[in-house]
N, C-alpha and C positions, 0 to 999 in steps of 0.2 A: 608448434603449439597445437594441442588437440582441438578438434572441432567440437563445438557444443550444440545442443538443440537451439539455444538462443541465437547462435551464429547462423544456423540454417534458416530459422524463422526470419531473421533480419534480411537475408538474401531473398527469401520468398516474398517478403513484404515489399520489395522493390520491383517485382515483376508485374507488368501490366497484362491483364487478361483480355481476351476478345470481348469487346463491349465495355471495357473499363474496369477499374478496381484491381485488387491483387488477391492471391489465394489466402492470405492471412486474414485480411479484413472480411473477406467473403466467407470465412469459417469453413474452408474446404479441406483442411489438412487433418488427417486422422492417423493414429498409430505411428507417430514419428519416433524413430529410433536412430541413434548415432552410436556406433560401436567402432572405435578406432577410426579408420577412414571410410567405413561403410555407412551410407545414409539410406534409410528405407522409410517410406511412408505411403499412405493412401490418399489420393485425391477423390473425395466423395461428392459426386454431382447429385443434384436433386432428382434428375430424370435423365432419360436417354438423350433427349435433345440437347440438354446442357452438357452432357458428357461428350457428344459429338463436337460441340463448340470448343470444349476444353482440350480435346485431343490435339488441336493445332498448337496449343501452348505447351504441351508436354515436352517436346524437344527443346524448346527455349528454356524451360525450367531445368531440365537435365543439364543443359550446357552451362547454365549459370552456376549450378551447384558443383559440377565437375571442375569449374575454374577456381573454386575455393582452395586455398592452400590446405593441404592435409586431407583432402577428399580423394579417395581412390576409386570408389564405385558408388553409383547412384541407382537405386531400384525404386521405381514409382509404379504403383498400381492405380489405374483410373477405374472407378466403379460408379454405378448409378443405382439408386434404389427407387422403387415405385412410390407413389403418393402415400404418405403416412397420415394417420389421423392427426388432426390439428390439436396440439396440446391445449389444455385449458389456459385462459389468460392468467398471467402472474400479476397479482395485485399487491403493491407495497403501500402501507399506510392504513392501519385499522386500529381499533381499540385493543389494548393489550389483553391477553387472556389471563385468568387467575393462575397464580403459582403458589403451591403449598411448600412449606418446609424451609423457607428462607432462601438465601443466595445459593444458586445451583452451579455445578461444574458444566463446562462444555465438553461433550464427549470427544476424546481424542486430542484435546488441547491441554498441554502440561501447565503452561503459565499464561496469564493474561495481565498485560501491563497497560494501564491507561496513561496517556500523555496529555497533560492538562496545562491550562494557564488561566490566570484570573481575568485577563483581558485579551482582546484580539491584537494582531499586529506584531506579536513578539516572535513569530516564526515557529509556532507549535506544530503546524502541519508539515512544514519543511523538516523539522527535527524528526517527526514521526516517520515520514517516507525514507529519509536518509538513514535513520537508525534501523529500520526494517531491512533495507538493502545491505547495510554494513553487517548486520547479524547474519543475513543469508550468505554473505561472502565468507563468513567464518564458520560455515558448515551447519548453521542452525536451520531447522525447518520453520519458516516464519510466515505468519499471516498478518495482513494489515486491514483493519476495518475502519473505514471513514465514517465516524459517528456524528459528523457535523452535518445534520440533515438539512438545515437551512442554507449552508454554504459549503457544499462538498467541493474539495479541491484536489483530492487524490487522483482522480482519473487523469487530469492534466499533468500533475507532477510525476505520475508513474507511466505516462505515455500510453494510456489504454482508453479506447473509445468504443469498444464493441459491447453490445448489450448481452448480459449473461443469459445463458439458456436455462430452461426448466422443463423437464420432460413431463412433469405431472401438474404444473402450475403451483407447486408448493415448495419443493426443494430446489434451491438455486445453485447452479454450478458456478463457482467463483472463477475469476480470470487469474492468470499468472503473468507477472512482469518482473524482469530483473531478478528472477529466482524467488519472488515473493508472491504468495497467494493473496489476492486482494479483492475487496468488495466495497462498493460505495453506492449510495442511492443515486449519485450523479451518473452512474452507468445506465440507470433506468429512465433518465430524463434527457431532453434536449439541453445543450450546454447553457442556453440562456433562459431556461424554464425555471420559474420560481416555485418553491414549495410553500403553499399557503395553508398551513394546517395548525390546528389548536394542539394543546399539550397531549391529550390522549392519543391522537393519531401519531404524533411524534414518538411517544413511548412505545406504541404498537409497532412502528416501523423499526425502531431499534431492536425490539424483541425478535422480529422477523430476521433482521440482518445477523443477529447472533445465533439463533436456533434453527433457522430454515436455510442456512447456507451449508453446503457440503465442504466444510473446512478440511476434512481429512485429519491426518495425524500431524500435529504441530508441536514444536518445542515451545514456541511462544507466539501469542497473538498480540500485536500492538493495536491499541484502540486510540484513534485520533479523535479526541473529544472537542466539542465546540468551546469557545471561550465562555467564562462565567460559571455560575453555580446553579444551574436550572434543572429542568425535567430530565434531560439526557443523563447528566451526572448522577442524579438521584436514582433513576431507573437502573443504570448500570451497577451502581454500588449495592443496591438493595436486592437485585435479582441475580447477580453473577458473582461467583467466587473469584475475586481479583487477587492476583499475587501482590499487587500494589500499584501505586501511581508515581509518575515522574512529573514534577512541576517545572515548566519552562518559563523563564523570565529574562528580560534584558536587565542590565544593572541600573537602569534608570529608576529613580525614586517612585515615579508614578506607576511604573509597571510592578514594582515590588509591593506597593500598597495593595494592588489587586491580587498578586500572587499569594499574599498572606491570607486573603479571603478564601482562595482555593485550598490552601493548607488547612484552614480552619474547617472548611466543609469536609475534607477527608477525615479530619479528626472526629468530627461529629458523626460521620457515617462509619467510623471504625475501620477505615481503609488504610492499610500501611502506606506510608510515603517512602519510596525507595531512595529518593534523593532529589536534588535540585540541579538544574542545568542553567548556566549563564550563556544565553545566546547573544549574538552580535556583540561579543565581548571586546573585540579589538578589530581595527581596520588597518591594513597595511597598503599603502599607496603602491600600485603596480608599476608606477613610473620611477619613483625615487626611493621606495622602500621605507618611507617614514611611517612609523606606527602611531595611530591616533585612537583614542577611546571616545568615540562619538556619543555614546550613551552612558559614559562613566565606566568604571571598572572595579570589579571586586565586590560589588554590592550583594550579589547572590551568594558568593562564598561566605561573606560576613553573616548573611541571614541564616545560611545553613549552620554555621558555627553557633550562632545565637540560639537556634532551636535544637541543636544537637542532632542534626540530620546529615546524611551523607551529601557531600558536594561531588557531583559526578563529572564535572569538567566545564571548560570554557570552549565555546564554538565561535569561529570568526565571522565577521561581517565581510562578505566577499561577493563581488559581482558574478563570480563563477557559480556560486550557489543559486543565485536568482536565474541566470541564464539556463543552467542545467534543469531546474525545476520547470521553467516555462517550456523547455524543449522536450520534457517527458523522460529525461534520463537523469535521475538524482545524482548529485555530485559524488556521493559515496560509491557509485558504481565505477568511478574513474580513478585518477591519480591526482596528487597534489596535496597542498596543506589542508584544505577543507576535508578531503577524503580521509586523510590521515587522522584528523581530529575525530571524525565519526568512527573510524576503525578503533581508535583508542577507547572511545566511549562504549562501543559494543563489547570490546574485550573486557572492560571493567565490569560490565553487567554479567558477562559469561563467567568470568573468574569469581565473581561474588555470588554465583548461583542464582542470580535473578533472571537470567535468560538462558 
């Protein structure tokens, strides 16, 4: 099996540096290239003293990489640069700036899909992260924006905890995990730090996360919306040219009541609804194989038929999904029934020209 950059970064992330930490979390790796069995990269130290300390770890790093199956040669360059001017502080959360001309496109982004729900707890963020990973595994260039400002969960679900860099205090360099370019306000905060902002600052933060992030060229940007029908949804639909929205619900009647409100909101904002997803549709006991419908079954499919909207599929309720999300590796990145369900969902979107 061919070695990938993700494979190399995973090994580097397990190496302990002198003084603690690892090269990945310390953001020391530059210009990584993997061609066949050739692995090349630069370890960039902040100054000469740090470079001298890191030189002791270089043979350990080389040995760990050479031990990887498929690696034939490892070339590491250790460099140090002088003290650089401190970049201006990056501030997220300010009043939105005026925008003329209605909803605008994001440069370099072909399609933008909002993933929404009328209420919390239906697995919308789980669907967003796994759908993004499933699309990336099918060769799409995918971005993931965590637009749940009050309750960002994508850093944990995607296994990312480094603060994004910004050379000028304005443009933010997003992070990459599992083949997905991602950004979340949760990366700018401590894990237990609350966002206590009024509506205008929330709307300004969303505008920054959309327009001040160097997203690059993407086939699709998945936007994980917060539950409900509030400021974030209104700002996104009025300021950004969306390809459309996907509404996630469980088959439970209470969840469907709120899902209908989300659908009504998108109708009023003239945002196309690409389809509905029934999450937690079925549960199969891992011990006996018995299938149970804990939240009912088929309610979302019936609602889609009633409204003449596409039904995009059923996703299972599985402990594997929960464990994978908590561990920072979405279940769609692996194998099994849940991964297959997300792969089928992604293929349906790609084949339909939606992603």
